[in-house]
N, C-alpha and C positions, 0 to 999 in steps of 0.2 A: 724542730728541732726534734730528733725521733726518739719514742717511747723512754731508751733508757739514755739517752742524755738530758731531758728531762727531769730525769729520776736519781742520775748519778747519786746525788746524795743520800738519797734512800738505800739504793743497792747495796752502798758503799755501810751504811751503819748495819746493815742486812749481815755482808764477811765479817766485821768485826765482833757480832752474838756469834757467827755460826763457827769460824776463825777461833774464837777460846775455845768455845766447848767441845770443838775436832783437836785443838791443842791440849786442850784437860782430859780428855776418852782417851786419846790415841796418841802418846806423846812419844812412844817408839817411832812409828811411822814419820810422824816430824823430824826426827833428829836422823831418819837416816834418809831425808829428805836435803834436810840441810848439809850431808856431809858429803852428796853427789855432787864434789867437786872434782875439777882436773883444774891446774895451775892458777888457783883462786876464784875460777868462775864455776857458776853455780850451773851444772847442765838445766833440769829442769826447770829455772827460772828465765835462762838465755833462752830458754825454747818458747817459751812464755811472752819476752818481752818479744822478739822477733814478733812472734804473733800477732802484738797490740802495734808496735809502731811500726811494721812494714803497712798495711794498709793504709796508713795515715801518709806512708811518705809518696805512693803511689800517684796520691791527690796531686804532687806539686809537681810542676810543671818548667824544670831548672828552667829553659829559653825564654819564661818572663823573665830572667835578670837583664834581659835584652830592651826593658823599659823602664830601666831603672832611669831615665832621668824626665819620663811624664811628669813622677810625683815626686823630686826632691826633695823637695822641704819637707815631706810628712815624712818619706824615706829617712832623711839627715834627723829628723827628731828621734825617730822611733829605734834605729841604731843607734842615736845614743842615751836613750834611756836602758834597749836591752842590754848594751855590753859595758858601760860608763857608768848608770847610775843604780840598776835592780840589785846585782851581784854585792855591791858593795853597800847599797843602803838596809837590803838585807840582813849582810855580816853585822853591819853597825847595829841593829834593834836587833840581833840574834846575842850581840853581847852584854847589850842590854838587858834584856828583857828574860835572857837566859842565864845570863850568868852572874848580872847582878838583882836582879828585881824578883824573881822568882824561884829561884834558886835554893831558898829555903823550901821549897812545897814540891824540889825535882828531886829524883835518885843524884847522889851525888858524882855517882861513880860515871853517870854519863851525860856531864854537862857538857864537854866536849861534842861529845857523840852528834847531841841533840841539835848543835850550834853548826856541824860539819849538813847533819840534812837539813839545814834551811839555807845553809850556799847553795850545797850542791842541786835545791827543786829553783831558788831563784837565777842560776850561772846559766841556763838554757831554755829561750824564749818556744811560746806553744807550735806546736805546728801544726795538730789537726783541729781542736774543736775554735778556733780563730777564724774558722771561716764560717762555724756557727752564728760567731758573736757580731762578727762585718755583716753578714747576711739582715741579722734582726737589727741592728744600728742603722739599715739602709746603704751601708759602706760601700765605697768604689770597686768593683770585684778586679781589677786589672793589678789596682795598689796593693790590695790584700797581699793577692797571688805572688805578686813582684818582690813584698817584703818579707814573706813567706820563704820565698826559694833562697833570697839573700842571709837569712838569717840562717838557713840551714845548710849553707855555703860556709858562711864564717863561724858556725857552729865548731864544726870539722875542726878548725885550728886553734877554737880560740878557747872551749869550752873546757878543755883539762889546764893550760896556762893560770887561768882564770880561776877555777877550784885549790889548782897547790898552791898561788898566792894567799889567797883569803884561808887556806885551814895557815897558811905554815903562819901566817900572821896572827892567828890563834891559836898558836903553839901545838898545834893537832899535826900529829904525826903522819904527814901524805908517802904510802906506798903508791909511787909513781908507775912502779910496772906496771900493778893490779889496775889504777887511773889512766894510766895510758891504754891497758888492755879494752877496759873498758870502751873508752872512747873507739877502738876500732871494731867491736864488737857490736854492741848497741846505736854509733854514727853511722862508719865508715861502712861498714856491710851491708845495714840495711838500706841505708842512700843507693846501692851498687845493682842490691837483687831487686828496689821497687824498683826502679829507673827501667831495669830491662823487663821484669815484669810490662809496667806499664806501655815502652816501645813496643814489645811483642804485641800486647792487646789491640793496641791502636794500630799498630800493621796489618792487623790480622780479619780487623772487624772494627775499626776506625770508632768515633767515640761510646756508641753502642757497647761494640766488646769490653770498654774501660769501665764503663757503667757496669755492667753481666759483671767484673772480674774485683769490682766495689763488693758488690751484692751482695757476691759469694764468700767474702773475707771479711768482711766488715761482722757479722756474729761469731767467726772463730777473733776477732778482734777481742771482741767484748766477753768474752769468756777465759779466753787469759787473761784480760784487767782482773774479772771479778775471780778466777784462782788463784793469781798472784797476790792479791790482796786476803783471798782467805787465809795462803800460807804466811803471812807476813803476818797476822793477829794471832796465829795460832801458837805464832813463836812469844809474841810479843802479852801475850794472854797475860800472864804472872804479873807482870807489870801496873798492866791499864784496871787488874783486879784490884792490886794492893796501891794503887793510887790512879783514883779514876780521873784526878783534875788534870793530869798530863796531857790530853789531846786537846783541852779547854786553854791551856796556858801556852802550846805551843801553836797553836792558832791564831794568837795573839800576833803575833811579829808579822804575823804572815798577811791578816788581812789590814795592817797599817799598809805594810810595802804595795798591796795591790790597790788602795786609793792610795799611795802616795806618788807612785807611778803613775799610775793611769791621767790622771791631778794632772800633775806636771806635764804630760807630754801634752793634753789636753791644753792644757795654756800656753805650751810652747809652740804648739802650732797654730793659735788663736794668735797669736804674738806674730808668726811671721806671716799669715794673713793665707795659711792652706784651708781650702774648702773643706763643707764640714763632713760631706762624704769621705774626707779623707782622713780627717779629723778624729774620725771616731772610731775608726779599726785602728789607726794609731795608737790610741790610746789602750785600745785593749789590749790589743798585741804587747803591748809596753808595759802589759800588768799582767797576762798571766804565763804560765809557767810547763814546763814540759813533762809533767812530772813522771809518764812512763823510763824519760829517759832516767827522771833523777832517784827511782824506785830501784830502776835495774843497779845505775852507780852506787847507790848506799847499798844495795846487797854485795856487792860484787866487792869493795872497798872495807867496809867495817860489817857484814854479817849481817843474818836475820831478825836474828834477836837485838839488832842495835837500839841506839838511841835513833841515829841518823836515819834509818831506813821507817821507824815508827813515823818521823817528822816529816818525810816526804808523802806518807802515807795521809798523812793529816792535811797536806796542799789537796791530795784528793777531795777528800768527805768535804770542802768547803769550796771549790772549783767552780762549780755550775751556782750557788745561792748568789756569791757574791759577784762573778761576774756578771750574771743576771741584775745583777742592781747596778754595776756598772753601766750597762747598756741601758739602763732604765734614766740612769743619772744623764747620762749624752743626748740623748734623746730629749728629756724633757729642756735639757739646756738649750737646744738647736736656736734659739729666737736668737738668748742671750750673745751666742755662740758668733753667730751669724749680725750681730750689729756692734761687732768689736770692728776698730779704726782700718785697722792691716786686711779687713777679708771685707770689710762695705768700700776699699781703693781698691784691692785686686779683681774684685767682680767686676765694680769699673770698668774697671782698664781693661779686662776680659772681652768685656760687653763692646766698646768701643771698636777692639781691634776686630773681632766677629762682625761687628756693622760696616766697617771697612774693608773689609774682605768681599765682602756682598755687593 
């Protein structure tokens, strides 16, 4: 992991302090930034989000989708978790904790907005950091790349309908035009631009050219993320100072859904007999979130000072420590995993197949 990735939680905490301080000292500047909109799209944030997302998407080789049959069990489990379980489990956790259990401790006018932010956070699977988690858990690289490419393709079509459905079930007004515009701006356009840049770099200088491009863009991506967080906390400062428990309370359903979805994916892979090198990244992809997209969509749909924007940023705050804990769990439990009946049966079958071919 890079220095930034390793200490992401620390940088986010510093952004909270800096953002709140600047928001208090320079409120006029933040209001001017918040009002820099065209068709409900904040232009400074759009530029920052593109700088965040495009370098991540450049890493994705969509040609890897052709390998989907190689690890079809693990891919099937991950798709089920990402698109049929995670958004709905997060909505249920949001309804229980935010609408019911924690309601007395949260601003009444932001309850629905917090739930909306949690839904946005869970509705898109992670694109970039999962490569780090997969590497730390000795995951199968081809599976990880194939799964990410497939998820990114599905996200173009499924993100808006799932978010719209769950927000509607939560009785939250859905500005569909803004939501669809966010999908176009923060998914479709970045995917197209990233693949054009990737193709150009590879055709000009091969893998070395691609590495050089990523090395140049990665610092810009990190600066854009931190700048976005400072802006968000500049707008959120008054709420956080008035009720400092907000961040801790919003973290509870996020933490539960991470451990629930990663555990479910891990167990389902063990039940199907999938190898541990696939089950580990499957669990990690099933649990992690594309928080950059969530932040962008929350700002576009609900605004800088909304509870939705704050809820998505809490996901950024706890991303690294919680995902590292999942990595430790899947690594430590490998002997237990490989002792599963279905896993041993499949390993024996594959071993006999290899000996037969030889």
